[in-house]
Backbone bond lengths (Angstrom), bond angles and torsions (degrees), N, CA, C in turn:
res aa  C-N    CA-C-N  psi(-1)  N-CA   C-N-CA  omega(-1)  CA-C   N-CA-C  phi
1 M - - - 1.447 - - 1.531 109.30 -
2 F 1.326 115.46 146.02 1.458 122.39 -177.85 1.527 109.09 -126.24
3 T 1.326 115.74 176.78 1.463 119.69 178.69 1.525 112.71 -123.10
4 G 1.319 117.45 -7.65 1.461 119.90 179.85 1.512 113.39 83.10
5 I 1.342 117.43 13.57 1.457 121.38 175.14 1.529 107.41 -100.56
6 I 1.318 116.41 111.53 1.463 121.97 -172.51 1.529 110.54 -72.14
7 E 1.331 115.48 130.41 1.457 121.48 179.87 1.523 112.74 -88.18
8 A 1.309 116.19 -37.67 1.461 119.82 -174.34 1.520 109.70 -158.02
9 L 1.306 113.66 159.53 1.456 121.24 174.76 1.516 107.10 -103.85
10 G 1.333 116.79 126.45 1.451 121.48 178.22 1.517 111.14 -106.91
11 R 1.319 115.59 166.02 1.470 121.50 177.89 1.522 108.09 -127.79
12 V 1.324 116.74 131.05 1.462 121.19 176.09 1.522 108.06 -72.53
13 E 1.329 115.69 119.32 1.471 121.29 -178.41 1.524 112.28 -96.43
14 R 1.338 115.48 -28.72 1.460 119.08 -176.94 1.506 109.96 -154.36
15 V 1.328 116.89 145.89 1.468 123.16 175.27 1.518 107.18 -126.69
16 V 1.337 116.03 125.09 1.462 120.86 -178.37 1.528 108.98 -121.68
17 E 1.325 116.31 120.58 1.462 122.19 176.61 1.530 108.49 -78.41
18 D 1.331 116.16 136.36 1.462 121.01 179.47 1.520 107.97 -144.03
19 Q 1.314 116.33 89.40 1.464 123.25 -172.63 1.534 108.53 56.01
20 A 1.338 118.88 -119.91 1.465 119.94 -179.32 1.526 112.33 -88.22
21 N 1.324 117.45 -4.22 1.461 121.71 -178.26 1.522 111.39 -97.36
22 R 1.340 114.89 163.65 1.457 120.64 170.46 1.514 109.09 -132.61
23 H 1.336 115.24 134.11 1.459 121.55 176.04 1.527 107.42 -102.95
24 F 1.333 115.48 135.49 1.460 121.12 -179.26 1.524 109.74 -120.05
25 L 1.322 116.48 130.23 1.458 122.23 172.53 1.520 107.03 -98.98
26 V 1.338 115.81 120.18 1.459 121.74 -174.55 1.526 109.35 -119.65
27 S 1.333 116.27 131.53 1.470 120.35 173.91 1.525 108.11 -103.28
28 S 1.339 116.19 140.63 1.464 119.92 -179.78 1.517 110.30 -163.98
29 P 1.333 117.27 164.86 1.464 120.64 177.02 1.527 113.28 -65.60
30 I 1.345 119.05 -19.51 1.466 120.54 -178.95 1.528 112.93 -101.96
31 S 1.320 118.27 -5.55 1.467 121.34 -174.83 1.521 112.93 -56.70
32 E 1.326 116.02 -41.85 1.470 119.64 -176.86 1.531 111.93 -63.88
33 A 1.323 117.53 -27.71 1.472 121.46 -178.64 1.527 112.36 -84.92
34 L 1.334 117.70 -7.84 1.467 120.86 -177.46 1.528 110.77 -78.04
35 K 1.330 113.90 161.39 1.466 120.63 177.68 1.524 109.22 -127.79
36 T 1.316 115.93 151.40 1.455 120.71 175.29 1.530 109.39 -58.64
37 D 1.308 117.62 139.87 1.471 126.59 -177.46 1.520 113.53 81.94
38 Q 1.320 118.54 -1.04 1.463 121.24 179.45 1.525 109.61 -78.17
39 S 1.344 116.16 142.68 1.458 121.43 176.83 1.520 109.91 -91.17
40 V 1.317 115.69 129.68 1.460 121.70 -179.99 1.526 107.85 -135.95
41 A 1.334 116.30 134.11 1.464 120.44 176.61 1.523 108.79 -80.96
42 H 1.329 115.40 126.51 1.460 123.50 177.00 1.523 106.88 -116.34
43 N 1.339 117.28 108.05 1.469 121.29 -173.83 1.529 110.78 52.25
44 G 1.337 115.27 37.33 1.459 121.09 176.71 1.512 114.96 86.81
45 V 1.321 118.31 -1.24 1.463 122.23 -179.56 1.525 108.64 -102.06
46 C 1.327 116.85 120.24 1.461 121.48 178.67 1.526 109.03 -72.53
47 L 1.343 115.95 116.64 1.454 122.24 -179.93 1.525 109.39 -126.95
48 T 1.328 116.15 149.43 1.459 121.90 179.38 1.521 110.12 -90.52
49 V 1.323 115.81 130.58 1.465 120.85 175.07 1.529 107.73 -71.06
50 T 1.328 116.37 124.01 1.466 120.30 -177.87 1.520 113.09 -101.07
51 N 1.333 116.91 -19.14 1.465 120.62 178.27 1.521 108.65 -166.87
52 V 1.339 115.70 149.67 1.462 121.22 177.47 1.520 107.94 -124.16
53 E 1.327 115.36 128.36 1.472 121.99 179.74 1.515 108.30 -126.77
54 G 1.330 117.10 91.52 1.463 119.57 179.47 1.509 110.88 60.69
55 G 1.307 117.29 -122.04 1.459 121.86 -179.17 1.511 113.55 -90.28
56 R 1.343 116.38 24.85 1.469 120.54 179.69 1.519 109.31 -137.98
57 H 1.334 115.40 155.18 1.469 119.20 176.87 1.532 109.68 -141.30
58 W 1.331 114.58 154.30 1.465 121.74 178.97 1.526 110.28 -103.80
59 V 1.325 116.22 142.14 1.461 122.91 170.34 1.525 107.90 -136.92
60 T 1.326 115.79 159.19 1.461 120.79 -178.93 1.521 109.60 -125.09
61 A 1.330 115.83 136.26 1.460 121.89 173.77 1.524 108.55 -113.57
62 V 1.333 116.00 128.19 1.466 120.89 178.08 1.519 109.44 -83.20
63 D 1.316 116.02 170.18 1.463 122.38 -175.77 1.532 112.28 -55.01
64 E 1.325 117.57 -43.78 1.470 121.63 -179.75 1.525 111.32 -59.43
65 T 1.319 116.78 -42.92 1.464 121.53 178.44 1.526 110.81 -65.52
66 L 1.309 116.39 -43.17 1.465 120.36 179.73 1.522 111.64 -61.98
67 K 1.335 116.95 -38.40 1.463 120.97 -178.60 1.523 112.90 -70.25
68 K 1.335 117.32 -31.66 1.468 120.60 -171.35 1.522 114.72 -105.15
69 T 1.335 116.94 5.25 1.460 120.65 -179.29 1.527 109.53 -136.29
70 T 1.321 115.09 -179.58 1.467 119.75 177.55 1.526 112.48 -85.67
71 L 1.335 117.88 1.81 1.465 119.92 -179.07 1.526 111.81 -61.72
72 Q 1.324 116.99 -24.27 1.464 119.88 177.97 1.531 111.14 -62.96
73 N 1.347 117.10 -20.22 1.467 121.19 -178.54 1.528 113.43 -97.02
74 W 1.347 117.16 -3.18 1.462 118.89 -179.54 1.512 110.63 -65.37
75 K 1.337 114.65 141.21 1.459 121.39 175.93 1.521 107.60 -142.70
76 E 1.300 117.22 173.53 1.456 120.95 177.91 1.522 108.80 -56.71
77 G 1.334 115.51 129.83 1.460 120.84 -179.59 1.518 113.92 98.83
78 S 1.337 118.58 -13.90 1.467 120.76 178.44 1.525 110.29 -61.12
79 L 1.342 116.08 137.43 1.460 121.38 177.70 1.518 109.55 -93.57
80 V 1.344 115.83 136.80 1.456 122.21 -170.83 1.530 110.07 -129.32
81 N 1.340 116.49 130.29 1.457 121.45 174.59 1.530 109.07 -77.57
82 L 1.339 117.11 130.45 1.462 121.85 -176.46 1.529 111.49 -120.48
83 E 1.335 114.96 138.67 1.460 121.29 172.85 1.519 109.22 -146.45
84 R 1.336 115.92 129.19 1.459 120.10 173.47 1.530 108.86 -79.35
85 C 1.347 115.81 160.89 1.465 120.87 178.39 1.518 110.84 -57.76
86 M 1.324 114.36 150.38 1.453 120.34 177.66 1.527 109.96 -70.80
87 V 1.335 116.48 136.99 1.462 119.95 175.23 1.525 108.70 -80.41
88 A 1.333 116.91 155.15 1.465 121.76 -172.68 1.521 113.30 -59.08
89 N 1.323 117.63 -31.21 1.461 119.34 -179.47 1.523 112.28 -103.36
90 G 1.340 116.44 20.72 1.457 121.06 -178.24 1.520 112.92 -81.41
91 R 1.322 115.45 169.90 1.464 121.84 178.39 1.530 109.93 -92.86
92 F 1.323 115.78 146.77 1.463 120.99 172.39 1.522 108.40 -89.52
93 D 1.310 116.40 84.63 1.457 119.08 178.71 1.524 111.65 -79.55
94 G 1.326 118.07 -21.83 1.460 121.89 178.70 1.513 109.54 -110.10
95 H 1.330 116.90 -113.83 1.463 122.23 174.06 1.527 108.33 -148.17
96 I 1.328 117.46 177.95 1.468 120.75 -178.65 1.530 109.31 -69.51
97 V 1.317 115.07 115.85 1.464 122.15 -179.74 1.525 107.32 -123.29
98 Q 1.323 117.17 129.29 1.457 120.90 -177.58 1.524 114.27 -92.49
99 G 1.313 116.61 -20.32 1.463 118.90 -174.51 1.515 111.85 81.75
100 H 1.348 116.01 18.82 1.456 122.50 178.25 1.523 108.18 -113.16
101 V 1.301 116.60 103.27 1.462 121.23 -177.21 1.523 109.66 -68.42
102 D 1.342 116.20 130.97 1.460 121.06 179.34 1.518 111.99 -83.05
103 Q 1.321 116.11 -39.76 1.459 120.20 179.23 1.523 109.46 -170.71
104 V 1.315 114.68 171.66 1.461 121.90 177.69 1.524 108.28 -96.12
105 G 1.328 116.01 136.77 1.461 122.33 175.22 1.515 109.77 -113.96
106 V 1.330 115.99 173.15 1.469 121.66 -178.65 1.527 109.33 -126.99
107 C 1.318 115.97 133.96 1.458 121.26 174.34 1.522 108.26 -75.08
108 T 1.327 116.53 124.78 1.471 120.08 -178.22 1.518 113.15 -106.66
109 N 1.357 117.22 -13.66 1.463 119.33 179.51 1.523 109.47 -166.46
110 V 1.330 115.61 141.79 1.466 122.55 172.93 1.518 106.89 -129.89
111 K 1.337 115.88 128.92 1.459 119.55 -177.37 1.521 109.59 -140.89
112 E 1.344 116.53 127.00 1.457 120.27 175.36 1.518 109.10 -83.15
113 V 1.324 116.24 130.04 1.472 121.37 -178.28 1.523 108.77 -135.43
114 D 1.322 116.34 108.01 1.469 122.34 174.01 1.528 113.07 50.98
115 G 1.314 117.99 45.15 1.458 121.45 174.06 1.513 115.72 92.20
116 S 1.324 117.77 -6.46 1.470 122.13 173.96 1.519 107.64 -120.86
117 W 1.335 116.06 177.56 1.458 120.36 -177.49 1.521 110.02 -127.74
118 L 1.328 116.45 137.14 1.464 122.45 172.89 1.518 108.00 -101.50
119 F 1.326 115.95 128.09 1.460 121.98 177.17 1.521 108.19 -118.41
120 D 1.324 116.63 127.42 1.473 122.09 174.02 1.525 108.21 -102.42
121 F 1.333 115.27 137.64 1.462 121.41 178.69 1.520 110.02 -130.63
122 E 1.322 116.06 146.47 1.459 122.56 173.40 1.521 108.86 -123.25
123 Y 1.341 114.90 154.26 1.462 120.74 179.10 1.526 108.41 -148.47
124 D 1.308 116.25 162.97 1.461 122.90 -179.97 1.529 108.47 -79.80
125 N 1.332 117.12 106.52 1.467 119.84 -176.52 1.522 113.08 -79.29
126 S 1.334 118.00 -1.86 1.466 119.76 177.49 1.534 111.23 -70.41
127 L 1.340 117.09 -13.39 1.461 120.76 178.65 1.529 111.88 -82.90
128 G 1.335 116.88 -3.58 1.461 120.97 173.83 1.514 115.64 90.37
129 N 1.319 118.36 3.79 1.467 119.92 179.08 1.520 110.73 -82.94
130 I 1.338 115.41 148.82 1.459 120.61 -178.19 1.529 110.58 -138.06
131 T 1.323 114.66 157.01 1.460 121.39 167.54 1.521 106.90 -120.78
132 V 1.322 115.63 159.97 1.463 120.52 173.91 1.523 107.77 -127.32
133 E 1.310 116.32 152.54 1.460 121.52 179.85 1.526 110.02 -56.79
134 K 1.320 116.17 128.46 1.471 124.35 -178.37 1.531 112.51 65.39
135 G 1.323 117.47 19.62 1.461 121.65 177.00 1.514 111.18 -90.66
136 S 1.320 115.60 172.61 1.465 121.48 -178.12 1.523 111.57 -87.77
137 I 1.310 115.20 146.60 1.463 123.35 174.53 1.528 107.03 -145.59
138 T 1.306 117.29 146.65 1.461 121.28 174.69 1.521 108.28 -112.39
139 I 1.333 115.93 121.98 1.466 121.99 178.80 1.524 107.68 -117.91
140 D 1.336 116.59 118.19 1.469 121.64 -176.71 1.529 111.57 48.49
141 G 1.345 115.53 37.78 1.454 121.10 176.48 1.513 115.55 88.17
142 V 1.340 118.34 -4.29 1.460 122.51 -177.23 1.530 109.86 -95.38
143 S 1.334 116.57 124.76 1.459 122.11 177.00 1.519 109.30 -75.21
144 L 1.337 115.47 123.29 1.462 120.30 -177.49 1.524 110.59 -139.14
145 T 1.332 115.52 163.66 1.465 122.31 175.10 1.515 108.07 -104.38
146 C 1.334 116.09 128.16 1.462 118.57 -178.55 1.533 110.39 -97.43
147 F 1.317 114.85 152.62 1.462 121.92 172.35 1.523 107.65 -142.94
148 N 1.326 116.76 179.81 1.466 120.27 -170.01 1.526 109.23 50.62
149 S 1.330 115.16 39.23 1.462 120.93 -178.33 1.525 109.80 -66.05
150 R 1.328 116.07 130.39 1.456 121.72 -179.89 1.520 108.56 -141.55
151 D 1.324 116.85 176.97 1.466 121.02 -173.60 1.525 114.06 -55.42
152 N 1.321 117.36 -35.65 1.466 118.67 -175.85 1.522 112.83 -131.04
153 G 1.350 117.03 22.82 1.449 117.98 -178.83 1.514 113.71 -171.46
154 F 1.315 114.49 177.66 1.457 121.80 -178.80 1.523 108.50 -167.97
155 T 1.332 115.30 172.13 1.463 122.62 178.00 1.523 108.52 -125.65
156 V 1.326 116.72 147.22 1.465 121.90 171.68 1.526 108.20 -130.85
157 T 1.328 115.09 153.57 1.457 121.33 173.64 1.519 108.62 -106.74
158 I 1.318 116.13 133.66 1.457 121.76 179.43 1.525 108.92 -112.15
159 I 1.342 116.20 121.20 1.458 121.00 178.99 1.525 109.47 -78.48
160 P 1.335 117.51 162.07 1.466 119.79 -177.78 1.526 114.09 -55.74
161 Y 1.336 118.85 -38.54 1.468 120.47 -179.94 1.529 110.40 -60.68
162 T 1.332 117.25 -49.85 1.471 121.15 179.92 1.521 110.63 -63.49
163 F 1.323 116.76 -40.13 1.462 121.26 179.55 1.525 110.77 -60.31
164 G 1.338 116.97 -38.32 1.458 121.03 -176.96 1.521 114.90 -85.89
165 H 1.359 117.55 -19.41 1.462 120.50 -174.56 1.530 114.47 -112.40
166 T 1.326 117.13 7.89 1.465 121.72 175.87 1.525 108.04 -133.55
167 N 1.324 115.93 -178.76 1.472 117.90 178.62 1.530 112.75 -85.23
168 F 1.341 117.40 11.64 1.460 118.95 176.61 1.524 111.99 -60.51
169 N 1.328 117.33 -27.01 1.469 118.86 -179.98 1.529 112.46 -72.60
170 T 1.337 117.31 -3.43 1.470 120.27 176.79 1.532 111.78 -106.75
171 I 1.348 117.51 -10.13 1.470 120.87 -176.19 1.518 109.85 -79.47
172 K 1.334 115.14 129.42 1.457 120.33 178.04 1.529 109.67 -131.30
173 E 1.309 115.94 170.72 1.458 121.28 -179.14 1.530 110.46 -54.72
174 G 1.337 115.99 130.58 1.460 122.17 -179.57 1.515 113.77 96.89
175 D 1.344 117.30 -14.10 1.466 120.39 179.91 1.530 111.05 -73.69
176 K 1.338 115.68 146.72 1.462 121.63 177.87 1.522 109.90 -95.43
177 V 1.346 115.48 145.86 1.461 121.82 -179.48 1.520 109.51 -135.65
178 N 1.334 115.44 157.76 1.462 121.61 175.71 1.528 109.26 -84.70
179 L 1.325 116.29 131.33 1.464 121.58 179.05 1.520 110.13 -117.48
180 E 1.320 115.60 129.20 1.457 121.33 168.24 1.519 107.16 -120.64
181 F 1.323 115.98 116.85 1.454 121.27 -177.57 1.525 109.77 -81.31
182 D 1.324 116.19 158.53 1.463 122.46 -175.13 1.524 111.50 -59.26
183 I 1.337 116.31 124.93 1.465 121.82 -176.24 1.527 111.80 -61.86
184 I 1.327 117.83 -36.99 1.468 120.42 179.61 1.526 109.67 -64.86
185 G 1.327 116.89 -43.70 1.465 120.98 177.80 1.517 112.21 -61.65
186 K 1.346 116.29 -37.20 1.470 119.86 179.87 1.525 110.65 -66.15
187 Y 1.343 117.07 -41.63 1.472 119.86 179.07 1.530 111.99 -67.91
188 V 1.331 116.59 -42.02 1.463 120.51 179.16 1.523 110.18 -61.47
189 K 1.324 117.40 -44.17 1.460 121.21 179.71 1.513 110.80 -61.83
190 R 1.337 116.91 -42.08 1.470 119.76 -179.30 1.526 111.16 -66.58
191 I 1.337 116.79 -41.15 1.465 120.11 178.89 1.521 111.20 -62.13
192 L 1.352 115.75 -44.79 1.468 119.64 -179.17 1.522 112.58 -67.38
193 A 1.331 115.68 -28.70 1.480 119.61 179.65 1.527 110.74 -75.80
194 G 1.346 117.00 -14.59 1.462 120.43 178.55 1.488 111.00 81.82
């Protein structure tokens, strides 16, 4: 389980095709502290560390993950938001994040407003996912509060700290992102649907 508070920004150093899988070598400030078999969220996708080499670590994405996330678009130089699993006595600074991406969304607008940034995103609502006004959303692993919630989209505000310490400063109109919708909202919707 994660909280959506990004610990470090990683860089994809190498991509290796292996049948339907892809192996990614990622360098980051936390790589050296990782251990093999540890779960780490990469842009919101929970991946298992398969090897650690100094300041770099390897992870593998299977075909299903590649099809349902933006990992299929990763290449050498891609910047990746990283978060290790929450420790049992840790604080919930964000919200409950599972590291299970529900679907890919698209950035439709980026606007700087008085030192912060407004990002608009759209998603395919036929998959049954929803947002609520002032509810939680995870975008590329970052816990955020959405507003202007509508049937197929929402807006988030990014403060300068988040803009400078995550890959949000690379997201532009037309870019795809990983979305994980609020787990509580998903359960409530399912219960009400019967």
